[in-house]
C-alpha positions as CSV (number, residue, x, y, z in Angstrom):
1,M,-6.0,12.7,5.4
2,W,-9.2,14.2,4.3
3,I,-11.6,11.2,3.0
4,R,-15.1,11.5,1.3
5,T,-16.9,8.3,1.9
6,Q,-18.0,5.9,-0.9
7,N,-21.4,7.4,-0.4
8,K,-20.7,10.5,-0.2
9,Y,-22.5,11.6,2.9
10,I,-19.1,12.3,5.3
11,L,-16.1,13.8,4.9
12,A,-13.4,12.5,7.6
13,N,-10.1,13.5,8.3
14,A,-9.0,9.5,9.1
15,N,-5.3,9.2,10.7
16,S,-5.4,5.3,9.9
17,F,-6.9,2.7,8.2
18,R,-7.4,-0.9,8.0
19,I,-9.7,-3.4,5.9
20,C,-12.1,-5.6,7.9
21,K,-13.6,-8.5,6.2
22,D,-17.4,-8.7,7.2
23,S,-20.7,-10.6,5.8
24,I,-24.4,-9.8,5.7
25,D,-26.3,-13.3,5.1
26,D,-24.3,-15.0,2.1
27,W,-22.2,-12.0,1.0
28,V,-18.8,-11.8,2.0
29,Y,-17.2,-8.1,1.5
30,Y,-14.3,-5.9,2.4
31,A,-14.3,-2.7,4.1
32,I,-12.2,-0.1,4.6
33,N,-12.1,1.7,7.8
34,G,-10.4,4.9,8.8
35,H,-9.9,5.8,12.4
36,Y,-9.9,9.7,13.9
37,D,-11.0,11.3,17.1
38,R,-11.3,7.6,18.7
39,Y,-14.0,6.5,16.2
40,E,-13.9,3.9,13.6
41,Q,-15.9,4.7,10.0
42,E,-16.5,2.9,7.4
43,L,-15.5,4.5,4.2
44,G,-15.9,2.0,1.6
45,I,-16.8,-2.0,1.0
46,Y,-15.3,-3.9,-1.9
47,S,-16.3,-7.3,-3.4
48,T,-13.0,-9.0,-3.1
49,K,-9.6,-8.1,-0.8
50,E,-7.4,-7.6,-3.7
51,K,-9.7,-4.6,-4.7
52,A,-9.5,-3.3,-0.8
53,L,-5.8,-3.5,-1.0
54,K,-5.7,-1.6,-4.4
55,V,-7.8,1.7,-3.3
56,L,-5.5,1.2,0.1
57,D,-2.6,1.5,-1.8
58,E,-4.0,4.5,-3.9
59,I,-4.8,6.2,-0.4
60,Q,-0.8,5.7,0.7
61,D,0.2,7.1,-2.8
62,A,-1.9,10.0,-1.9
63,I,-0.4,10.8,1.6
64,E,3.2,10.3,0.1
65,D,2.4,12.8,-2.7
66,T,1.2,15.7,-0.2
67,G,3.7,18.3,1.1
68,F,5.3,20.6,-0.8
69,Y,6.5,21.7,-4.0
70,R,9.8,23.0,-4.2
71,I,11.2,25.7,-6.7
72,D,14.7,26.8,-7.1
73,N,14.9,30.1,-8.4
74,I,18.9,30.9,-9.6
75,G,19.8,33.6,-7.5
76,H,17.3,34.3,-5.1
77,G,17.2,31.4,-3.0
78,T,14.0,28.1,-2.9
79,Y,10.8,28.8,-2.7
80,A,8.4,26.1,-1.1
81,F,4.7,26.2,-2.1
82,S,1.9,23.8,-0.3
83,K,0.0,21.4,-2.3
84,G,-3.1,22.6,-0.5
85,V,-5.3,19.7,1.2
86,L,-5.9,16.8,-0.5
87,V,-9.6,15.0,-0.3
88,Y,-9.4,11.5,-1.5
89,Q,-12.6,10.1,-3.1
90,M,-13.4,6.7,-2.3
91,P,-14.3,5.0,-5.5
92,Q,-16.8,2.7,-6.2
93,D,-16.3,-1.2,-6.2
94,E,-17.1,-1.6,-10.2
95,D,-14.6,1.3,-10.7
96,V,-11.6,-0.4,-8.8
97,E,-9.6,-2.9,-11.5
98,V,-7.3,-5.4,-10.3
């Protein structure tokens, strides 16, 4: 799935995701990392585990929503139209409500 990082510097086609707890000095944060081509990329950081889980849920919903539109045309068969490429923009920490 195409993901635009929180800072908008990287557009990555990640195939798996995980939440990592980390800290800098006394500040604890939760990073969502994406994996692609044997690399791991930090996609966004969140102040709480709940916010990171909510964003991961949004990514899952976006993945489940990809695919095709099905249109039944009575007497003429069924048509399938691709929804196109979806790019998920990682939200800022302050924009995530839990």
